[in-house]
C-alpha positions, -999 to +999 in steps of 0.1 A: -456-075+078-428-098+086-401-079+105-365-091+094-338-083+120-305-076+116-281-107+129-261-100+158-224-092+155-202-126+147-233-144+130-224-173+110-242-188+082-255-225+084-234-253+069-261-255+041-251-220+032-285-202+046-277-166+056-286-148+087-315-131+074-331-162+060-326-181+095-342-152+111-371-152+088-379-189+094-375-187+131-400-154+131-425-175+108-423-205+132-429-181+163-457-164+150-475-196+141-472-210+178-481-177+192-510-176+173-522-214+182-514-206+220-540-178+219-566-198+200-560-224+226-563-200+254-596-187+239-610-219+231-612-235+265-618-203+283-656-208+283-659-247+277-667-256+311-678-268+336-665-302+323-658-298+285-686-291+262-674-288+225-707-269+215-701-241+241-680-210+241-669-181+217-651-210+193-677-237+194-668-271+175-638-290+169-605-275+172-573-290+154-540-275+163-507-279+146-483-270+174-449-289+167-454-288+128-442-253+122-410-263+105-430-275+077-448-243+069-421-223+073-397-241+051-421-245+026-441-212+023-407-194+024-403-203-013-442-192-023-459-158-031-497-152-026-497-158-060-493-197-060-516-218-046-519-237-016-541-265-001-541-276+036-557-300+057-581-300+089-547-285+107-542-257+088-533-225+107-494-229+105-499-230+066-524-203+063-500-180+084-471-186+067-486-181+033-497-145+044-532-149+053-549-121+067-546-127+108-577-108+115-599-121+088-588-158+096-593-153+134-627-137+126-637-167+108-623-189+132-647-172+159-675-174+133-679-135+129-693-118+099-659-104+093-646-137+086-630-150+052-664-170+049-685-147+068-685-169+095-700-198+080-670-222+075-648-220+108-610-231+113-613-263+091-626-245+061-603-215+054-609-201+019-588-170+008-590-159-029-563-133-018-537-158-010-551-187-029-556-209+000-579-233+009-583-263+035-608-290+042-618-314+069-616-344+041-590-364+045-566-358+012-591-336-003-568-310-011-547-329-034-571-332-066-577-292-064-541-284-063-541-303-096-570-281-112-549-250-098-515-261-112-532-272-147-547-237-151-514-221-142-497-245-167-524-234-194-517-200-189-479-201-194-472-187-158-445-197-132-470-200-106-473-237-089-495-252-063-487-270-030-509-295-020-504-306+020-518-338+039-511-358+065-494-392+065-525-409+071-539-394+039-514-410+019-532-442+019-562-426+002-570-430-035-569-392-040-533-391-029-522-420-053-545-406-084-534-371-077-496-383-080-504-403-109-523-375-129-498-344-117-467-367-130-487-376-164-489-342-173-461-330-157-482-303-137-463-277-117-470-289-081-455-298-050-469-325-028-461-323+007-468-349+035-468-338+072-459-374+089-468-364+128-468-401+137-506-401+143-537-407+122-559-395+145-550-424+171-537-448+147-499-448+148-483-445+111-463-482+113-498-498+120-515-483+089-487-478+063-470-505+048-436-489+043-414-464+065-413-435+042-443-421+020-415-403+000-407-437-014-442-440-033-428-409-058-408-434-076-438-452-083-449-427-106-416-412-119-413-383-099-385-372-073-395-379-035-378-367-005-380-376+031-371-350+058-362-365+092-360-346+128-387-319+119-358-297+109-366-265+094-336-258+072-339-290+057-374-284+047-365-252+034-337-268+010-361-296+000-386-274-008-365-250-028-354-278-049-391-289-054-404-256-061-377-246-086-385-278-106-423-272-105-414-234-114-391-242-144-413-269-158-400-300-145-429-312-130-442-323-097-423-337-067-432-349-033-419-340+001-425-361+033-414-344+066-411-363+101-428-336+121-444-337+156-480-331+170-474-314+202-510-315+214-540-338+208-556-345+174-582-323+186-590-300+215-602-326+243-584-353+231-569-374+261-543-388+240-543-422+260-528-440+229-498-421+229-474-439+249-445-413+241-467-387+254-446-374+284-412-373+258-432-349+234-425-315+249-386-321+247-390-324+207-405-290+203-389-276+175-389-238+184-368-241+214-344-259+196-341-237+165-338-207+187-309-225+203-291-233+171-292-198+161-283-183+194-250-204+192-246-193+155-250-156+168-280-150+146-300-143+173-297-126+209-318-119+239-329-085+224-339-102+190-356-129+206-378-104+225-386-083+196-399-110+176-418-127+203-431-093+211-441-086+176-459-119+172-478-111+204-492-079+195-502-091+161-518-118+175-536-101+204-549-077+179-564-103+156-581-117+186-594-083+198-608-077+160-627-109+161-642-106+194-657-071+185-669-082+152-705-089+149-719-125+147-739-132+116-775-125+114-796-158+118-818-141+089-789-147+064-787-184+070-797-191+034-775-164+020-741-171+003-752-207-005-757-222-041-796-231-035 
């Protein structure tokens, strides 16, 4: 459960009208996402040596972390309930957390344990959670078409539930992206498309792969609204998502939001990132210290509030890590269980 703190005396609303409680909640979500990934980073690298053996350790295999992209998750998911569907990418943890996924079950899945969401069979790129209608995949743009199916079901049932499909800017050049926008527009489906532009499609800069500066401009080709948020600004994401979600819930159809966000760490853990000329400057663009500074200057947060938020996040995360470590590994004899054939 997220703890909403009372704002400090003298707290001022943001220029966009957001109250102190909402701004605090956005910060709490961002801190929880980052705290979680810092812990996963620690556990992932703890036993990969000597050298770096991707197959070793408590968390074997690849690991894609989303540090720096927290404003997208916090700003978008603030408008969703767990009855809404969310499809994500191979870099999914921030979105899963912001959408309310159980930290213990998610962590156990990442550690390959029997108590995980998929009984330890899927790992961190394949988190499927019926309780929060969340799914993700390692296939580029894969989440867009399933979101259409979910949105179509919600529309047919005459509910106000919506689907949100998140992908990276590299996936905006995939056929699945364009086919999904076209069909969603044609059927006026209650879906919000979100593009996380972190500048790098693995190691390829967006300007080398994409013909236009903003994927939000592509929305016009399908007759739907498109909006790009610069500077990884969580309150701007919140406002854009509020408009798009409101449109989808009211029967107005789909929208596209692109957020110019930031990948603080490598494409995967072990990525040397020699392709990034701006790497030395990246930490200075971290959105969490920047937002904390803004909220302190506005009187929304003080030292005690920040300490409580960070301590609460750390307690929740360490509880989930301990739960995963103490959970049993799947019995090798059950390798053919839970499959279609």
